[in-house]
FIKEVO-666370 format. One record per residue (C-alpha): y, z, x; residue in three letters. Coordinates in steps of 0.5 Angstrom, whole numbers, plus 500, padded with zeros to 3 digits. Last residue first. Layout:
BEGIN
<site Y="Y" Z="Z" X="X" r="ala"/>
...
//
This chain:
BEGIN
<site Y="507" Z="420" X="488" r="ala"/>
<site Y="504" Z="425" X="484" r="gly"/>
<site Y="506" Z="432" X="481" r="tyr"/>
<site Y="503" Z="434" X="474" r="thr"/>
<site Y="505" Z="440" X="470" r="thr"/>
<site Y="502" Z="443" X="464" r="cys"/>
<site Y="505" Z="449" X="461" r="ser"/>
<site Y="503" Z="455" X="457" r="ser"/>
<site Y="507" Z="462" X="456" r="gly"/>
<site Y="510" Z="467" X="460" r="thr"/>
<site Y="515" Z="462" X="463" r="ser"/>
<site Y="517" Z="462" X="470" r="gly"/>
<site Y="522" Z="465" X="475" r="asn"/>
<site Y="520" Z="466" X="482" r="asn"/>
<site Y="521" Z="458" X="483" r="cys"/>
<site Y="518" Z="454" X="477" r="trp"/>
<site Y="518" Z="447" X="477" r="arg"/>
<site Y="517" Z="446" X="484" r="ser"/>
<site Y="517" Z="440" X="489" r="leu"/>
<site Y="516" Z="439" X="496" r="gly"/>
<site Y="518" Z="437" X="503" r="asp"/>
<site Y="520" Z="441" X="510" r="ser"/>
<site Y="515" Z="447" X="509" r="gly"/>
<site Y="512" Z="445" X="516" r="gly"/>
<site Y="506" Z="442" X="513" r="val"/>
<site Y="508" Z="440" X="506" r="asn"/>
<site Y="509" Z="444" X="499" r="glu"/>
<site Y="507" Z="443" X="492" r="ile"/>
<site Y="509" Z="447" X="486" r="gly"/>
<site Y="509" Z="454" X="482" r="ser"/>
<site Y="512" Z="460" X="484" r="thr"/>
<site Y="511" Z="467" X="480" r="tyr"/>
<site Y="516" Z="472" X="477" r="asp"/>
<site Y="515" Z="471" X="470" r="thr"/>
<site Y="509" Z="475" X="468" r="gln"/>
<site Y="502" Z="473" X="464" r="gly"/>
<site Y="502" Z="466" X="466" r="ala"/>
<site Y="498" Z="464" X="460" r="asn"/>
<site Y="494" Z="457" X="460" r="ala"/>
<site Y="498" Z="455" X="466" r="ile"/>
<site Y="495" Z="448" X="468" r="phe"/>
<site Y="498" Z="445" X="475" r="val"/>
<site Y="496" Z="438" X="476" r="thr"/>
<site Y="496" Z="435" X="483" r="ala"/>
<site Y="496" Z="427" X="485" r="ser"/>
<site Y="497" Z="425" X="492" r="glu"/>
<site Y="490" Z="422" X="492" r="gly"/>
<site Y="489" Z="414" X="493" r="ser"/>
<site Y="482" Z="414" X="491" r="gly"/>
<site Y="483" Z="412" X="484" r="gly"/>
<site Y="487" Z="418" X="483" r="asn"/>
<site Y="482" Z="423" X="486" r="glu"/>
<site Y="486" Z="429" X="483" r="asn"/>
<site Y="487" Z="436" X="485" r="leu"/>
<site Y="487" Z="440" X="479" r="gln"/>
<site Y="490" Z="448" X="479" r="ile"/>
<site Y="488" Z="451" X="473" r="gln"/>
<site Y="491" Z="457" X="470" r="phe"/>
<site Y="489" Z="464" X="467" r="ser"/>
<site Y="494" Z="470" X="468" r="thr"/>
<site Y="493" Z="478" X="467" r="thr"/>
<site Y="498" Z="484" X="466" r="ala"/>
<site Y="496" Z="491" X="467" r="ser"/>
<site Y="500" Z="491" X="474" r="ser"/>
<site Y="498" Z="494" X="480" r="ala"/>
<site Y="497" Z="487" X="483" r="phe"/>
<site Y="497" Z="482" X="478" r="phe"/>
<site Y="490" Z="481" X="474" r="pro"/>
<site Y="486" Z="475" X="474" r="val"/>
<site Y="484" Z="473" X="467" r="asn"/>
<site Y="481" Z="467" X="469" r="asn"/>
<site Y="483" Z="463" X="475" r="tyr"/>
<site Y="480" Z="456" X="475" r="glu"/>
<site Y="480" Z="451" X="481" r="val"/>
<site Y="479" Z="444" X="479" r="val"/>
<site Y="477" Z="438" X="483" r="tyr"/>
<site Y="478" Z="432" X="480" r="thr"/>
<site Y="474" Z="425" X="480" r="arg"/>
<site Y="477" Z="418" X="479" r="asn"/>
<site Y="474" Z="414" X="485" r="pro"/>
<site Y="468" Z="416" X="483" r="ala"/>
<site Y="466" Z="420" X="477" r="ser"/>
<site Y="469" Z="425" X="473" r="gly"/>
<site Y="469" Z="433" X="474" r="val"/>
<site Y="468" Z="437" X="480" r="val"/>
<site Y="468" Z="445" X="480" r="gly"/>
<site Y="471" Z="451" X="481" r="asp"/>
<site Y="471" Z="459" X="479" r="gln"/>
<site Y="475" Z="465" X="480" r="ile"/>
<site Y="475" Z="471" X="476" r="arg"/>
<site Y="467" Z="469" X="475" r="gly"/>
<site Y="465" Z="475" X="479" r="ala"/>
<site Y="470" Z="481" X="479" r="val"/>
<site Y="472" Z="483" X="486" r="asn"/>
<site Y="478" Z="486" X="484" r="gly"/>
<site Y="482" Z="479" X="482" r="pro"/>
<site Y="488" Z="482" X="485" r="asn"/>
<site Y="494" Z="477" X="484" r="leu"/>
<site Y="501" Z="478" X="488" r="asp"/>
<site Y="504" Z="472" X="486" r="asp"/>
<site Y="503" Z="464" X="486" r="trp"/>
<site Y="501" Z="462" X="479" r="val"/>
<site Y="499" Z="455" X="481" r="gly"/>
<site Y="502" Z="453" X="488" r="phe"/>
<site Y="499" Z="447" X="492" r="val"/>
<site Y="499" Z="448" X="499" r="ala"/>
<site Y="501" Z="445" X="506" r="asn"/>
<site Y="506" Z="451" X="507" r="asp"/>
<site Y="505" Z="459" X="507" r="pro"/>
<site Y="510" Z="461" X="510" r="asp"/>
<site Y="517" Z="461" X="510" r="ile"/>
<site Y="519" Z="453" X="512" r="thr"/>
<site Y="522" Z="453" X="505" r="ser"/>
<site Y="520" Z="447" X="500" r="pro"/>
<site Y="520" Z="451" X="495" r="val"/>
<site Y="526" Z="456" X="495" r="pro"/>
<site Y="524" Z="461" X="494" r="cys"/>
<site Y="518" Z="466" X="497" r="asp"/>
<site Y="512" Z="467" X="493" r="asn"/>
<site Y="511" Z="474" X="496" r="thr"/>
<site Y="503" Z="475" X="496" r="phe"/>
<site Y="502" Z="471" X="503" r="asp"/>
<site Y="495" Z="473" X="505" r="thr"/>
<site Y="492" Z="467" X="502" r="gly"/>
<site Y="490" Z="463" X="509" r="asp"/>
<site Y="496" Z="459" X="509" r="ser"/>
<site Y="499" Z="462" X="516" r="pro"/>
<site Y="494" Z="462" X="518" r="phe"/>
<site Y="487" Z="459" X="517" r="ser"/>
<site Y="483" Z="458" X="510" r="cys"/>
<site Y="482" Z="451" X="509" r="gly"/>
<site Y="484" Z="444" X="510" r="gly"/>
<site Y="490" Z="444" X="504" r="met"/>
<site Y="491" Z="452" X="502" r="ala"/>
<site Y="490" Z="452" X="495" r="leu"/>
<site Y="495" Z="457" X="491" r="tyr"/>
<site Y="494" Z="463" X="486" r="gly"/>
<site Y="494" Z="470" X="490" r="asn"/>
<site Y="487" Z="470" X="491" r="ser"/>
<site Y="487" Z="464" X="495" r="ala"/>
<site Y="482" Z="458" X="495" r="val"/>
<site Y="483" Z="455" X="502" r="gly"/>
<site Y="481" Z="447" X="501" r="val"/>
<site Y="476" Z="442" X="504" r="ser"/>
<site Y="476" Z="435" X="504" r="thr"/>
<site Y="483" Z="433" X="506" r="tyr"/>
<site Y="487" Z="427" X="508" r="ala"/>
<site Y="494" Z="427" X="510" r="asn"/>
<site Y="499" Z="423" X="507" r="gly"/>
<site Y="503" Z="428" X="504" r="tyr"/>
<site Y="496" Z="430" X="500" r="phe"/>
<site Y="490" Z="426" X="500" r="thr"/>
<site Y="484" Z="428" X="497" r="phe"/>
<site Y="477" Z="426" X="500" r="thr"/>
<site Y="471" Z="428" X="496" r="phe"/>
<site Y="467" Z="434" X="494" r="gly"/>
<site Y="473" Z="439" X="495" r="ile"/>
<site Y="469" Z="443" X="499" r="pro"/>
<site Y="471" Z="451" X="499" r="arg"/>
<site Y="474" Z="456" X="504" r="thr"/>
<site Y="475" Z="463" X="501" r="thr"/>
<site Y="482" Z="467" X="502" r="cys"/>
<site Y="484" Z="474" X="501" r="gly"/>
<site Y="490" Z="478" X="499" r="asp"/>
<site Y="487" Z="483" X="495" r="asp"/>
<site Y="479" Z="481" X="494" r="phe"/>
<site Y="476" Z="475" X="490" r="leu"/>
<site Y="478" Z="470" X="495" r="ala"/>
<site Y="475" Z="474" X="501" r="ala"/>
<site Y="468" Z="472" X="499" r="gly"/>
<site Y="466" Z="468" X="492" r="thr"/>
<site Y="468" Z="462" X="488" r="val"/>
<site Y="463" Z="462" X="482" r="asn"/>
<site Y="462" Z="455" X="480" r="asn"/>
<site Y="463" Z="454" X="472" r="asn"/>
<site Y="468" Z="449" X="471" r="ile"/>
<site Y="466" Z="445" X="465" r="gly"/>
<site Y="472" Z="444" X="461" r="ala"/>
<site Y="479" Z="441" X="464" r="ile"/>
<site Y="485" Z="445" X="461" r="ser"/>
<site Y="491" Z="440" X="460" r="gly"/>
<site Y="495" Z="434" X="462" r="cys"/>
<site Y="492" Z="428" X="459" r="gly"/>
<site Y="499" Z="425" X="457" r="ala"/>
<site Y="504" Z="429" X="462" r="ala"/>
<site Y="506" Z="436" X="460" r="glu"/>
<site Y="512" Z="436" X="465" r="asn"/>
<site Y="512" Z="431" X="470" r="thr"/>
<site Y="514" Z="432" X="477" r="cys"/>
<site Y="515" Z="426" X="482" r="glu"/>
<site Y="512" Z="425" X="489" r="his"/>
<site Y="516" Z="420" X="493" r="gly"/>
<site Y="515" Z="423" X="500" r="ala"/>
<site Y="522" Z="425" X="501" r="ser"/>
<site Y="521" Z="429" X="494" r="asp"/>
<site Y="523" Z="425" X="487" r="pro"/>
<site Y="524" Z="430" X="484" r="gly"/>
<site Y="526" Z="436" X="480" r="pro"/>
<site Y="521" Z="437" X="474" r="cys"/>
<site Y="524" Z="443" X="470" r="pro"/>
<site Y="528" Z="447" X="475" r="val"/>
<site Y="527" Z="454" X="475" r="ala"/>
<site Y="531" Z="458" X="480" r="ser"/>
<site Y="531" Z="464" X="485" r="ala"/>
<site Y="537" Z="465" X="488" r="thr"/>
<site Y="537" Z="463" X="496" r="gly"/>
<site Y="533" Z="463" X="502" r="ala"/>
<site Y="537" Z="469" X="505" r="leu"/>
<site Y="536" Z="473" X="500" r="ala"/>
<site Y="529" Z="471" X="500" r="leu"/>
<site Y="528" Z="473" X="507" r="leu"/>
<site Y="531" Z="480" X="506" r="ser"/>
<site Y="526" Z="481" X="500" r="ala"/>
<site Y="521" Z="478" X="504" r="ala"/>
<site Y="522" Z="484" X="509" r="ala"/>
<site Y="522" Z="489" X="504" r="leu"/>
<site Y="516" Z="486" X="501" r="leu"/>
<site Y="512" Z="487" X="507" r="thr"/>
<site Y="514" Z="494" X="508" r="thr"/>
<site Y="512" Z="496" X="501" r="ile"/>
<site Y="505" Z="491" X="502" r="lys"/>
<site Y="503" Z="495" X="509" r="arg"/>
<site Y="505" Z="502" X="506" r="leu"/>
<site Y="500" Z="500" X="500" r="met"/>
//
């Protein structure tokens, strides 16, 4: 707890320097040509996601590396695995510092050189799955070259809170071109979360919600 309090105080100082939290509906394009689309046709929950994610991702500030099942292109780089972070985001390429799932501060703005970078943020906040089976699940649906890798967070509690959140992060093969990710939030649970995308180094990205989201449902697709 002392570690978290100390880190939060440091993060608060960084946030004050970074700027005021904001929620801008689908800005863009970013420098890589990604557009942000609210409630796009076909945007929503994907059924049949039932592979339990185990290991560190189920613990507070943890991460588990999982195979995507196909090659996913993100900001021009190809990935076949991601780090599933307990704090509500996917780190491209797997669990490795600085994007290893331990960051719970959902820093704004996005993009920012403040870690973590190279990620898709679903409901990025201080979450704690509590080592409960089924809290985080993943799977691949569809057929090549239009498969989707889905990570589903099921009623995951916020740290030291009774509130819970449920959402999916969907990485779309998109005909083999990649560069398309969807965040479907069924229940945000709280408003102080961040949701968006960011490249390696934090020099480029987009966010629909930046530490000031909607408690209700939303669906956002980021694509180039």
